[in-house]
Residue, then its C-alpha position, 0 to 999 in steps of 0.5 A: m391520903t398522901l402517897r410516896l412512890v419510888q422507883l428502884a432498880s437492882e442489877n436485874e430488874r426494876f420496880v415501883a414501891v410505896l414508902e411507909q413510915g420509917r425506913w420501910a417500903v412495900r413493893l407493888r405488884g404488876p407495873t414496873t414503872t410509875y408511868e405504866l402504873a399511871m397509864t393503867a390507873m387512867r385506863e381503869g378509871l382509878s385514882l393513882q391512890d386506888a391503883v397503888n392500894a390495889r397492887r400492894g404486895n407482901e414484900r417489905l423492903d428496908l431502905g434505911a441504908l439507901i436513904l442514908g446514902n450508904g448503899g442499899g443491898g444492891l438497890r439504887w434510886l431511879p428518878p420518880i418518873d421516866h418514859p419508854d421513849s425519852a423524847h416524850l418526856y419534857l423538862t421545863g420550868t419557870g423562874l422568878t416565882h419565889l419571894g426573894s428570887a429576884e435578888s439573886r437574879d438581879k445581882m447577876h444582871a446588875k451590870a447589864s441593867a445599870a442604866a435602867v430603873h429595873s432590870d428585866s428580871m426585876r420587872m418580871f418578878l414584880a409582875g408576878l407579885e402583882g398578878g401571879k395569884p389572882a383571886g377566884g381561880s382566874i388566870g394570872v400573869q404569865p411567868e418566865w418559862f424555859y425549856k430544859g431538855d427531854g427524858s435523856s437529861v434526867v438523872g436520879s439521886g446518887a448519879s452524877l450531874e455532868s457539866p459539858s466542857f463548853a459550860l462556864d459553870g454548873g451550879e445547883e438550883p434546889e426546888i420542887a418539880g411537878i410531874y404530869v402525864i397527859d391522858e387520852s383526851g389530851s388533859p394534863r393529870r398531875l401525879g404529884f411532886c418531887l424534890a429537884n436540882e434544876f442544874s444550870d450554868h449561871v456564869t453563862e446566864r450572867g454574861n447575857y440574859l439572852w443566853l438563859a436558854h443556853s444556860k438551862l440546857r443541862q441535866a437535872a436531878l430528880g429526888a426519888e420520891l413522888l409525893t402525891g396529893e397537894l404540895p404543902v403550902d410551906v415547904r422548908g429545906t436545906s441546900r448544901v455543897r460538900r467537898g470531901s468531908e467538908t460542907i463548903w456552903e449551906k443555906p435554907f430554902l423556902t418553897g410552896e405557895s406561901n413562899m411563891s409569887h404565883w399559884i402553882a395552878n397559874l404556872e401549870h396553866h401557862h405551861f399547858k395552855y400550848p396544845l403541843f404540851r397536851r399530847p396524849g401519853d407524854v410526860h412533863v416534869h415542870f420546875f417551879g423555881t427557887a430563890t437560893l443559889s450557892f452561885s449567888d454567894g460566890v461559891k465556885v463548884q468543882p468536879g467531885d463536889v456533891f450537891e445535897i438537897e433535903a426538905d421537910a415534905f420529903r423523906v429521901p434527900l437528893r444527892n448528886p456529885l458534879a462531873h465534867v465531861n468532854s464535848a467536842p465541837v460539832r461539825v455539820r456536813s452536807l449530805 
C-alpha cells in the first residue's frame, strides 16, 4: 500500500500527517517529524506503513487551500524529510540518466567538444544506455554523480530558491528524488520518493564542464509528499516558469524507470557503495536526474519568477519563487 506522508508546520508546532483521498489529511500521533517516525519504526521492527497506521489520529485536516497554493489556515509545507542536525543530511544526485537528457547537456558543451566525435556528456549517456540496466540484478555502469549540499540547502514548497550573487544563473531541474535513512547496522533504508527541483547554475556549467561541481552547490526544493513504496515506472509531469500572471515557459517531462537509462537500484548502489554514505542515523536525498530544462530553450529567469513542477504520481505541486541574495567575498585570516 502506498502512503503519502507530509510534514506541516504552524506558528507554534510541527507534525506529520498522511494524505487521504481528495484534500484531506490525518494527523499522526507521537513523532513530530518524518525522521523521528522512521527511526521509531526501525527501532520497533515495523515497516513504515505499519508505524504510520499505528499512529493515525482522529484529527482530519482540510488541505485544499494549501494544495492550491492559496495559504492553508496558518499551515505551511515543510520538506518531506529533515534531520535534527542538518550536517547529517546529504544532498546528492546523478545526471545523464534519462532518455533525451544528453541532448540538453550536449548543447551546453558543444563548443568545448566540437573537435571530438562525442562530448564527455554524450559518452556518459551512451554508457548508461548500454550498461545502466543490467539483467538479473547485477551491477551496471556507474553514472555521473555530484554532491549538492547538506540539510541547510533544502527548502520546501512555497519557500524561495536563493541564487547567490556570484552565480551566473539559477535554473530549475524537475525530477524525482529518493529519500533514505541509514539504519543501526549501516544499511540504507528507502523511505520513499518526492518531487524535486534540483536548482542549478547552468551558465557556469556551460562555461566549463569541470565547473559542474560549482554549478550544483545551490539550494534545492523538495515537494511536500513522501510517496512510499515503489515509484511508478512511468511518471509524467509538467514543468513551467511563471512571471507574474504569465507562463513564460512550459514543457512536459518524463521520469520513472521506463524513461531512464539506469535502474534506480543501479543508481542507489553506486551511491551507497561508499562506506561514508552508510553511517547510521544519516539521511540521504538523492536526485535521479532530468531531461527537461527551461535553460536549454533559451529562457533567462529573473528574481520573482516562480518555478512550478507537478507530476501525476504526486498530488501536491512544487512551487518556489526565485530570489537573489548578496554574497560578499570570503577573506581567510591567519589564526
